N, C-alpha and C positions, 0 to 999 in steps of 0.2 A: 324527294325529298334526303337530307342526309342522316347519317344514321346519328345521337347522340355522343358517340364516343367519338363520330369524328369531328364534333362541336367542338367537344373539351381538348381532343389534341390540336388544332388551328390558334386554340389559347395558350399551348405551356411552348415552350422556348425550345430552342434548337436543341442544347446539348440535356434537357431534361424526355425531348422525346429520343434520342440516337438508348439514352437509357434506361426509357419504361420507366421512371420516377415522379412522384407527383410533386406538379410545380403548380403553380399558385396564380401566375398569370403577370407575374408585379415584371418588373426593370430594374436593378437585377431581384431576380427570385429569389423564395428566402433558401431552398437547396442549393442552386447557382452560386451564394453565400456563402453555409456553411460547409460546401465542400468544394468550396477553390471554384469550379467550373467559372466560364465566361460566359456571362449568359449573354445569348442575343438571339434571338429571333426570324424567321424569314422573313424577307423580303427588309427586315431593319436594315439603314442605311445609316454605319460608323464610324464614328470620328476616326479621325487619323488620316495618312496616307494611304490614298487607295492599293499602292501593287503591294500593303502589307494585311491578308487577308485574316482572319479570326477564323484557325484552327481549331477546334475544341478538341480535346485529349481526348488520349483514345482509351479506350472502358479499362484495362491493364495498368495503365498513366495513373488514372484519377483512382485506382483500386487500394493503390501505394501510399499517394496520397493522402488517401481518407486513412489509411493505418500510420502511416507517420504520422499523421495528426493527434490520432486517439493517444498513442504512446504518449505524443510529448506533452497531452491534456493532464494524464493522471499516473504512468509508466516509471517506479523511480527507474527501471532499465535505461532512456531513453534519460533520465537527468542524470546517471553521473557520465554517463556516454557523455552530453553535450558540457558535462563539467570537466569532464578532461579533456574534451578537446579545448574550452578557453582557455585554458595553462598554458596543454603544451598539444599540438597538435600529432605531433608525430609519437607520444608513449600513452594516447591515451587508451584506457581498459577496453577490451571490445564490451558492443552492446549483449547484455546478461543482466539474469537477475539474480543481481548477487545477495544474500544473503537470505534467500525466497522462504529458507527453513532448514531447520542444525544440516540436514543431509539426509538421504539412506540410509536406513538400517541393515548391515548383512553382515553374512557371517561370514568364517575365514571359505568354511565347506559349507554349500550348500543341504538340508537334507534331500537323503536319498528320494520320498516317496514325493510320488507324482500324481497321484488324487487329492483329491480332501478327502481330512478324515473325521470321523464324525466329530463334535463338542466331547462327546461324555469318553471316549478313547484317546483325547491328546493330555487332559492332565487331570485332577480330582479330580469333586464337587471342592471342597473345604480351598483349595486352589485359587478354585471359579469366583469364591465366595472373596476372599484375599483380595482379588486383584480387583474384584466388583465394586471393593468399598472406597480404594486407592483412586477407582472411575469417579465413584459419586461424592469423594471429599475434595479430592480438587477440581477436578473438571465441570463437573453437576453445577456447580454453584453457580458459572458464566456463563453457561450452554443447559441450562436445566429443561429436559425434554420428556424424558422418562420418568413416568412415575413407579421410584425405587421400591414400594410396597408388591407391585407387581411383574417387575423383574425377579424379586428374590421368590417370589411363590412361581412364576415360568422357568424359576433354575432350578428346584427342588422337581419339579415336575417331569423335567427334559432326565431327571433323573435317577426318575425313577420309572419311567417306564422312553429307556435309554434308544429304543427302537422306531420311535415314533418320532418325521422329524414335522420341522413344519418352516414356515419364514420367520419366524420370530429365532430362530438359531444367529439370524443375520444378526438381531440385535445383543442375541448373551454372549456371540462372538467378542463381532466391534467390540460391545464397553470392557472386556476381557482386555485385547487386543491393546486398546485406550492404557487400560489399567495397566500393560504391561510397560508400555513406552514411559508412563509416569513414575514407576518404579526401578527400573534398575536403566542403566543411561547404556547398554550395549543391548545390542538385539541381545535373544531365546533364540532357540526352534523352537521353544510352547509356544512365543507369538507371533513367527513365522504361521505355521500351522493354524493358529484362530485368525489371525486374517485368510489365510487362503477360505477357510470353511466359511467364512465369512461372507467372501467373496462368490464362493458356488451358491450358500445357500439365494444370492441373490439372483444370480444368473438364471437358475435352476426352478427361477420364477417365470410360468406361462401365464397369460396378463387375458384370461380370457370379455375383464370387464374390468371397473375401475380399478385403480391400485392397492388397497390395503394400507392403514396407518402404521400398520409393523414394515409393510415395502418403502413406505418412507424414511420409516426411522433409520432404517437397514440403512438405504442409501444415503442419508445422513450422516451417520455414526462411518458412515467411508467416507466420504466428504474429510470429511475432519480429522476422520487419522492420513488421508494423503495431499491434503492439506501443510499438515506437518510434519509428513517424512518425503515424499515422491515431487515429481516433478508439478511445473508448474499446467503445462500441457494435459496432462491426467487428471492432473486438480480442474480442470474448466469443465474438459468432458463428462465427470465425473457428478461434480455439480449443477453443468447445464442437465444429464440429463434428471439428475434430484426434480429441476424446478418443476421439468415437462411432466412427472411424477406427480408432483404436485398441484397443478392446473389438472390434469387428469382423472383425481380421485378429491377433486371440488374444495378442497381445505382455504382455498385459497380465497372464498371467497365469504363474506360476511355474515347474508343473506341467507338467514334457519333454510329459504323457500329456495336457493340452490342449491344445499348442498348433498349429494349422493350417500346413499344409506352407508357406501364404504366411509367417508368422511365424518359421521353421526358421532363426537365422541366431547370430552371436558373444552367449551372453549378456551381454555386459558392456553393448554398442552397444542392444542391448533395453532393458535399461534404464535407459538413456542416455534413451532415444527414449520411456519410457517415465516417468520422472520432471519430464524438463521443460516435457514434456505436463502434467502436474498442477501443477504450478511454474507456470506460464501462467493456466489455467485459473482455477484458484483464487483468486489475485490480484487477476485482470483479474471475477472473480465478487464478490468482496471489496470492492473501489471502486467496482461499480456497484448493491451490495444484490441482484443475481440468483442465480439456482441454477449452482451451481457440477455439474458435470456428474460421476459418481458409476460404480460399476462395481456387480454384482453380488454379486462377491467382492470386499471395499473394503479390499485389504491394497493398500498399498503399496510398488514396489517397490522392493532392495535397494539398499544400495550400491553404484556400481558401483567397482572396481579402480582405487586411487590408481596413478597412472602420471607420470611424471619429466615434469615442466612444464605439468601437466593441474588444475584446478581443480575442477572439474564437481563431485565429489564433496562438496566446501566448499559450493557452493549446496546441494546435492539435499541434504544433512545437513539441509537447516530446514526441508525439506520436511513432517516429522512433526508439529514445533507448529508451521505455518501451515496444518495441515489441522483439528488440533484447533481453530482456532480460528472452526469455524464456526462461524454464528449461534446453529446447530440442535441446540448441544453449550455449557450449561451450565459457568460456569466460575465458582469463585468467586473471593476478594478474595486467599486461600493463593494454589491456582494460578497465579493470573496471580503472586503478587509471585516465586514460586518457577518460574516457568517462565521468568520477566525474568534472575532470578539468573543459570538455567544459558545462557543466548544469549548473557549479557554475557561469562560463564565459558568461550565458544569461541573459537579464535586460529580469522582469517579473513585471507590472506596480502594475494591481490589484488586495486586498487582494485573490479570491478564486486562479484567478492563479500561486500571490505566491506561496500557500500552494498546489498546483498540481507540483511545483518545489521542492518544500521541501519534500513535498511525495516523488518523483524518486530520492532525492540524498539520504535519509531517505534507499530507497530499493537498494541504492548500497552504501550504508556504514554495512546497515544488509551483505551485500555480502563479502565484502571485508574483516571483520571480523568473519564472518565466512570458509573464506582460510588461517587464521590468516596472511593475511597483516597487514601494515602498512601504515601511512598517512605521508606524509615529513609534518611538520612544519607552511608552508606557508599553503599549503592545509587543514590542520585541521583551523588554523585561517581566513580560507577561509568558511567553514562545518561551526562555532559557528558562523559567523556574519549574514549567512542564517539563522539557522535556529530561533538567535533571532530573526530577522525582521520576522520570518513566526508565533514564540509566537506572534511577537506585530498585525498583522494582525488576526489570532485570535481572541486575544481581541476585538478586536473591529467590528470585523465582530459577533460576541456573542451579542455584546452593542448595534447593526445592528439588532439584531435579525436577522439573515442571516444563519438559519442552514443549511451550506453546512458538507457533510459531513469529507472533513480534520480542520472543529474545534474540533473535537477533536481526529480524527485519529491523526494529525499532533502529539499534543504537547502530545500523552500519547507517541509516539513511538522517539517524542526530549528525553525522561524522556529514556528512557529504554539505546537511542544510549550513551548520558551524562556521563550514567553510565556504560557502556562497553567502552569509549575515556578513564575516570578516568586520567583527569589530571588535577592541582588546576583550567584550565580556564570554563575547560566544568564541571566540582562539582559547581560550582562559577554560572552558568547557572539556579542548580536544582530548587529553590527555588520562581525564574520564572515561570517557564517549570511549579512546581507546582502550583503554584497563577491562573495561566490559566485555566488547569483545576478544578483547583475546583474551577473557575469564571461560565465554561462551567458548571460544574456541578446542580451549586449552580440553574442557568436561566433557565436549562434542567433537569427538574427532575424527571429521571425514572429510573429502574432497569437496566438498563443497560450502563446509566452514577455512575450509585453509584459501580454498578463491576467493572467498567476502574479507578477510582479515589479507589475503594480499595484496585487493584493492582497492581496502581504503587505507594502508599503507602508502603503497604508489600516488593516492589523489593528494597525501600528506606531502612528501615527500618532491612528486610535483606542486603542489603550493611552496613551499619552502626554498624548490630550487627560484623557481618563481620569482619569490623575498627575497632573494640574493642580488639574481640581475637589479630589478632591480633598485634595491640599495649599493651597485657598483655600478649602473648610471646615477645617480643622486650623489656620488662618491667622485663619481668625473666629473660632473660637473657644478660644483666646488671644488675641486683641484685647477680649474680650469688659470690662468694666469695665477698659480699660487706666488711666482718668485716676486711677478710685481706688486703683491699685497701684502707682501714680508715687508719690502723697503717701503712701503707708503703706512704711515701712520694709524693706525687702527681706528674704525668707526667708533665715537661712545654714545652710547645707548641711554643716556641720562637726561632726557622729554621727558616733558610729561605725560603723562597718558592719555590727554586729549591728543594730542599728538596723531599716536597713531592711532585714531578709533577706527579707520579704511580697514585696519590688519583684522582686527574686531568679527566685521563685517567680509573681507577677506575669507577666515578661518569656519564663518557659517556659511558661504557658496564652497565648500569647497569640502563632499564628505571626506574625506583623507587625512583632516589637517584636524577635526572634528576631534581627536581624541588630545590635541595636543596643550600643554601649560599654556596660555595665552603671557599669564605675570611671569612664570620663569623663566620662562623665552626671553623676552623683552629685557628683565634684570641679567641676563646671562653674558657673558663675554663670548658674542657669535666667531672670533676668529680663532679665538687657543680654548674653547668649548674643551674638550678631546670626547662628546657624547654626545656631539652633532658632527663634528670631522670621521666619528670610527677614527683617532689616533692613541694612542697608548698615551701615560705624561712618564 
């Protein structure tokens, strides 16, 4: 008698069997549909010429196709590359996460100390308190997951007993390092030592049981700092580690009976920790086209309770929609447009929260463009209004020395989306968007910012050159037989408007002509009008 395993294998299609993937037995199965495999079964007679057998793609080829599919779904890098290729394939920018953040903070000369220093030997207690106040003033309102009273209490204890170290030192160092980032535009030796000390506290933890909340909090601070200043892959690794620690600690469970002893804490604080861990890991995974970490119980945490002066719930309110954009989940055009409308109707007040809303809208717009969908005029107006608000928030954050990663990421991708929308209203926003990106680049003079600004300029220049080439084609078309037209009498356009009702229908069917003033066009002298022929008087 055959085993159950062998019975199931006969129901699976050939590609799923070769790759040991789950198959639902349909024709085609859902796995082959999502991953682009050619679905067929053993002994199945396929249609088409018999001399052309169906060959399943190799594992390497399918994995590569899967990466491309995930990149094209949500990643701004693939979108920018495709935009450049569409305009001019020979000069398109390479695949790169332009505008990922403001760039690495480096000193002209690195400190000589190799080993990490204790917190108490890096700076004074008063300086630590000053840096912490910057953190709680600028970062905590939108990323609120630390008990401020407990923090300052533990900070005083650290200075009272300097020889006693604990995992909470990673929280002290992480908060102070981000405080440095949000108080000085250039890196200092103090900041680099604080980062090194916090990382050492995390790395030195030996887990003999479930991780503590302090360890999870320390890793969340590290992931936030890396997202603002370091490379995408390092950030993804840290955020994935954070998610595994969350699961191991039991913090992700909403059931009190499932909580481990180390996860017993304020439920509101727990939801903030887990929600922000999801938020960072999901968006880093989307940008890189890599897998995000999910739990066995794939439920998202409940929203935290609102507090005066706290806007974390605004940011985490976007999380369900963000997760729904996972490339493995199919969304049709109706879903995307309704989701876009839902996000546009939300009210976000603080600049970091507004930019998080803009980032989600930009991702949905990229998906809509990839599927060759079109926005209604009303929805397009809402989009432009939000993007303009986002540019204003980005400029205010730069002047306030608040280098959230969206400060550069959102303006850069706004420029790309404006070029894709390609309407008079969208192109009119380009100068403001370029000015915003230039402001960020002038305040954070890093190689990352120089690359982002250069790539944006290149895209605009390519678009401009494409328009010049188009204008030349139109001019050449109008100049055909110019000599004969000068001899012949010019046509008179004094017929009634009813005679040209067909022209209105034509304009409606051609998106490129929808910006034309039809009445002005009909009343103009087509042959002698300089604005039409591009001639000077």
